[in-house]
Structure formats: structure tokens, C-alpha cells
N, C-alpha and C positions, 0 to 999 in steps of 0.2 A: 430454348430447350424444349423438345417435344417428348411427351410421355405416351406410352401405349394407353389406350382408354379402357381396355378390358384384359383379363388374364384368366386362363383356365386353371383348374386345380392341378393338373399335371405340370404346367409351366411353373406354377408357384412352388410345387414340391421340389423343383430343381434348384431353387434359389437357396443361398446359405441362410441358416437360422441365426437370428441375432436377438439380443435382449439388452436392456438397460445396463450399463456398466458403471454408472456413477455412484454417488453416495445415496443411501436410502435411510431415511429417518422415520421411525414409527413414533407418532406423536399422540400422547394421551393427556399429559399433565398440563395444567393451565400455563405455567411458566414456559414450557416448551412450545405450546400453541402460540403464545405471544411472539416468541423468538422466530418461529417458522413463518408466521404471517409477516413479521417485519422484514425477514429475508426475502420472501416472495414479492413483497410490495416494491422492491427495487427494480423489478423487471416489467417491461411493457407487454410481454406475452408469456403465458404459461400454459402448459398442457393440463388437461382436466379429465378426470374419470371418476366413477364410483363403483363400488362392489356391494352386492347384496347377497346374503345367504339364499340359495335357491329354495323355493317351496315346492315340494313334490306332491302336495295335496291340492286338489281343485278348490279354488276359492280362497286359499291361504296365501298371504303375502307377508314378507318380512320387511322391516325398516332397513334403510340403507345402513350398512355397517362400516364402510370405509370410504373416505374421500381421498383421492390422489391428486396432488398438484405438483408440477415438476417444471424446472427449467432444463437446460440442455445437459447439466451434469449433477443436479441434486434433486431428489424426489422426496416429498413429504407425504407420508401415509397417515392420515388423521383417523384414529379409531373413534367412530361415532356411537357404536352400540354401548349403551350404558352412560355415555358422556353427552349425547345430543350434539347439536351444532353450536359451537361457541360463538358469541357475538362478534369476535374479531374475525373469524372465518366468514361469517355471514357478510360482514362489511367488505371483506376482500372480494367476495363473489358479487357484490353490488358495485364495486369500484369500476367506474366507466373508463378509467385511464389504463386499466390492465385487461388486455384481451385474454379470455380463457378459451382454449381450443380443445374440442373433443369430438366424438362421433356419436350420433343418435343421442344427443344430450337433453332433449326435451323431458323425457321421463326421469332422468337423473336430477334435473333441476326441481321438478315437481316433488320428487321423493325428499330432497333436501329441504324444500320449503315446508314440508309436513313436520320437520324437526324444529324449524324456526322460520318465521316469516322474514323474507328479505326480497328486495327488488333485484332480480337477476339482470345484470347489465354487462355489455361488451363480451358476449359469448359468441363464438363462431362454431357452427356445426359443420364439420368437414364434409358431411354428406351433401348438404345444400351447396357448399362452396365448390365442390368438384363437379356437381351436376352442371353448374354454369360454365365449366371448362370442358364439358363434353364427355366426362368419364361415364362409364357404364357399370362399373363395379364400385360399391360403396362401403363394404365392410372394412374395418380397420386393417384386418389381415391383408385384404386385396389391395388397399390403398398403399400400405407399406411396401408391398411387392412391386406395384406399378411405379411409385414415385421414388422409393428409396432403394429398390433392388434387393431387398431381403425379406424373409418371412419371419413372423413372430409366432410364438406358441400360444395356443388358446387352451392348453391342457388343464389349467387350474381354474378356468372360468366358473365351473359348477362346484367349487370346493366350499367349505364352511368358513365364511368370512367373519363369523361371530366367534370363532374359536378363540380361547383365551390366549393361545400362542400360535401365531401365524408361522408357517414353515418358510424356510429360505426361498423355496420355489414359489410360494404364494407372494412373498414380498417382491421378488424379481418380476413376476407376472404383473402385479398391480402397478409397480413403478414403470414397467415397459409400456403399458397402455397409455398412461398420461404423457410420458416422454415422447413416444412415437407420434402421437397426434401433433405435438408441437413441431417435431422434426419434419413431418409431411407438410405442414402449413408453411414453415420457413422455406423449404425447398421449392414449393409451388410459387411463393411470393418472389423468391430470387429469380426464378425462371421467367417471371413476367417483366422483370426490370430491363 
């Protein structure tokens, strides 16, 4: 299977808009964290992303507020602000037998390691992965368009991820980002077989 290697904004805007349609679980309590990690540990590949409240003042940065991990039909959104990074989640992120797939993940991993030290293992950055396949566009939006044939919304990217109550639109946005990374990777792998 061949994929176009680049796409214009105009071409992308003609594609249908799609978002994650599976189950979304917001996870904060210790018991729920353990259950979520046990569930995710059954899979050999999961989608990965984080969200951080934007800082609009020069020199100010915020800690990562949300960690999203997803399989093809269930997404877990771990609330980290106020909770930190639970040891079970850190162990999952260090597990070498579970591949974690995301886009531009270096800074995400560094931000998570500021919350709790862990040895990041078995991460795949889609941007590096697709570079080796000759792609010229590397954003998650463009990769979704090129590989999966749909566009994803980035409208909630700069919203307040530390808000006490995340909106349905925020939840869908966050779940979509982790899920679509996994879907892109799976489609690229199956095309190489």
C-alpha cells in the first residue's frame, strides 16, 4: 500500500473530520489507576500523548496535567495535576514489552520524568518512524490525513488541562490524540507486511 508523502492544508480540509468513538475513562483514584494499568498491560502496543495547560507568559511553564494512553477502543486519561505520576503508571511507561506510540514525544517523556523518575522504554515517535518511510509532513493532523484519510480537530489544544472538570470536547480531543497515533502506526505496519 502506498501513501502520499505530503498534503496541503486545502487537501486536508476536504477530508472528513473524525474523532475517537470508544470508551473514555478519566482516571484519578488509586484503585482506578491500578485497574487501568492492568487493562493496558494486556496489549503489546498503546497510543500515548500528554496535555499541559498552556503558559502565555514568557518563562512560565506548567507541569504536565494529563496523560492519555489508549488501545483501539478504550482510552484512559490520567489526571496528573495534584496527583503526580503514580508508580504503576511509571512502571507501564518503563515496560519494554509494551510499545508506546506518539508524536513528538521527547518533551512529553521529559515532563513526565519531572513528576517521577522512570526509565522510558519501548517508545516509538511517529515523526522519526515516518521520516524513514519518506514522509514530508510530520504533525499528527497531517499524518492522520495521509495515512488514515481523515482529519482530526486540534481546537482544544490550548485549553485549560488543569481545570477541575474537563469538558466533553476536551475528553474527546485528548482520547483522539493517543488513539490516532496507535491507528497510524498499525496501518503503516500492516502496509509493510
